[in-house]
N, C-alpha and C positions, 0 to 999 in steps of 0.2 A: 554158359547159359544152353537155356533148350530155344528153340524154336517157339516163339508166339503166334501160335493157329487161336484165336478166337471164332465161339461157338454161330459170335453169326458177322459173318461179309459183312453186314452193312454201317457198323457202328467203323471198323478198326478201318472203316478207308472211308469214313464219314468223320473221327475223331479228328485224327491226322492235321486236313485240308485245313478244319477251324484252327484251331492251336495252331497254324500256321499265319493264319490269318485270311482267310480268300472270307469272300460278304457271303455272308450268311443263306441269296440267294442263293447263289454258286455252291455252294453245302443243300442247298436244296435240291437242286436239279438231278448236281452227282449222290443224290441219296435215290432220286426217280429214274437213272438209271442206273442201277444199282437192282433195285428190286426190278428193274424190267431183265435186269438178267437174266440167263440162265446155263451150266456149267451142265458142259453131256459127256458123257462115255461119246468116244467118236464107232462113227460103223462107219462099213465101205461105201453109203453115202454121202460122205465126206467130205470123199477124198479128192472134189474137183472145189471147194472150194477151202480145203487146206493147201491145196497144188498152189490158188493163190494169195495168198496168204507168209506160204512156206518161201516161193520165188519170189512176191513183192520184197521178204527182209533177205534170204542169201546173197542174191540179187545186190543188193547195198555193198555188198562182202566189206562190212565197221564194225560187226557186232558177230561173223559165228566165222569162227576156220572151217568153213567146207568152198569146196569150187561154186563161184560164182553161178557156174553156168549151167549147174548140174541139173540132170536133164530131172524130166518127171519121176518117172519108174524109179530111180535115180531116191532122189528125193524120197518119192510115196515110201522104199524100203528101207531109208531107213528110221520115217516118224512112226509104221505101222512094222519093224521088227519085230519077233520074237520075246517075247517076257517085254513087251513094253505095254506100259498101258497107254494109250494117247485120251486124251478131252480133247471140247471143243464149245469153244465160251457165245451163245449167242444172247442176239439185241431186239427185243420185240420192238414194231418203229410202230404200231400205237400206244405205247408209255411211252416212249421217246422224242417220236414227236420227227414231222417225215423233211422238221429244217433245220435235223444236222445230218451238216455236212460230210458227215463218214457214213453216216446208211446210202447215200449216193456209188460210190466204188461197193460199198461190204455185200457180200455174196448171200443172197437168200440160200434159205438152209434144204437140208433134205426131210428134212419133219414133217406129218399134216397142217403145221399154221404156218402160214404163208405169209405171217407176220414179222415170222423170225428174218435174223442175217445173222449170218454168224463173222467176226468178228474178231477170233483167237483161239489157239487149240495152241496145247501143253503136252510131253511128256513125263511120263514116270515110272524111271527104271531100274535095277542095281546098279549098282558104282560099279559094279569087278565079280566077280562068281567066286560062287568055292564061300573061303572063307570073310569074302568080305562084297557079302551078298546082302548083307544088313544094311547097308548102309546104301542107299538108297540116292541118283543123281538124276536130276531134267532139264528140261529146257522149254524153251516162252517162243512164244509171236502170235505177235498183235499188227493187225495192220497197220499201216503208220495212217492213216485215216480218222485213222480210230485211238489211236495213243491219248493220253490228255484223260477217257473220261472214267477210269478204276478202274479200265481192266485188268490190266497187268496184274494189282493187287491184291485183285478178287484173286484169278487163279495161281497165282503166289500160294493170298494164305489156304485157297480149294487144296491144293501140292498138299502143302503137310498135312492138313486132316487126312487126306488118302494115305499120305506113305505111311503115318500113325496108323490109322486104318488096316494097312497094309500089314502089320510090322516092321514096317525100320522102324530105328533103333536110329539112326541120325541121317542128315542129307551132306551130298559132297561142288559140286559144285568146282570144276574140274580149272576148266578155260572159259574161266572175268575177264575179257576183255578194259581197261585201267584209264579208258578212253568215254567207260558205259556210266556212266554219271550215275543214273538213273534209276540200273538197274543196282550198283552196290549201292545203292542209299538206300534201296525199300529189300536191300537183308540184311542189312544194317539194320534198321531198324526191325526186323523181324529175326534176328538175334542170331543173324548170323557172322561170325571171325573171319577177317582175312589172314589165315593160317602158311600163306609162301606168296611168291612174290616172285613170277619166271621173270624176266630179267631182257625184256626186247620181243619176248616170245608173239609176238602180232605184228604184222604186216600193213597199219592201218594205209587203207586209197588215200588219208589224205594227209593223214597226220605223221607216217612215216609208222618204222621204228616201237612201238610203243609200248611198253609193259603187261603181263596177263595175273591177275588172282589167284590163286586159286579160296574159296569158302569153304568156310566150314559145321555147322550144327547140332549138338543134339537133338533127339528126338522127347530123350524124354525127360517123364518129368521128373522135376526134386525142387 
């Protein structure tokens, strides 16, 4: 099954909630959020915002097999490693509304528009070198206070589109923790399959030893 990346991000984010029975007004709010969002390549000026999100996500210790106490220097070296395409997702304050709680803790964007705040980031890179470099790998982080706003799905769609544009033929996730059910549902909805299970490969801070999945999807149209 080929990964499904839609040409219009708003459609894929809105149709699923409506199909799930979310009230019309909530779907409209979600659509407005997405219309107010911008995903762009990261620059050095985004390092503070990315570190704030990275530190928050990794410190929880429940979705990434990274040292929860990783330093800022090592974290940014990982997120901006050579050969890695790094992106940020911004939200426009004016379009979304100042009352939204996630804007209270989001990091202002370093761009010329002072009304933008950075709420998510992702990376895209080859999963392996040499003969495996045509398969992509990616990682995603959303600020905890911004979750449930459609950012994760929008970045996923954007990532699949970018991977195709860059010439990747497939995408593979090597270490999807089984307790991260929201991410697993999202990737399965976008055409990924679980192709392997690593039994008890991750030590969850609350649930103990849990399984890890390897997920894969072709990016070639069939």
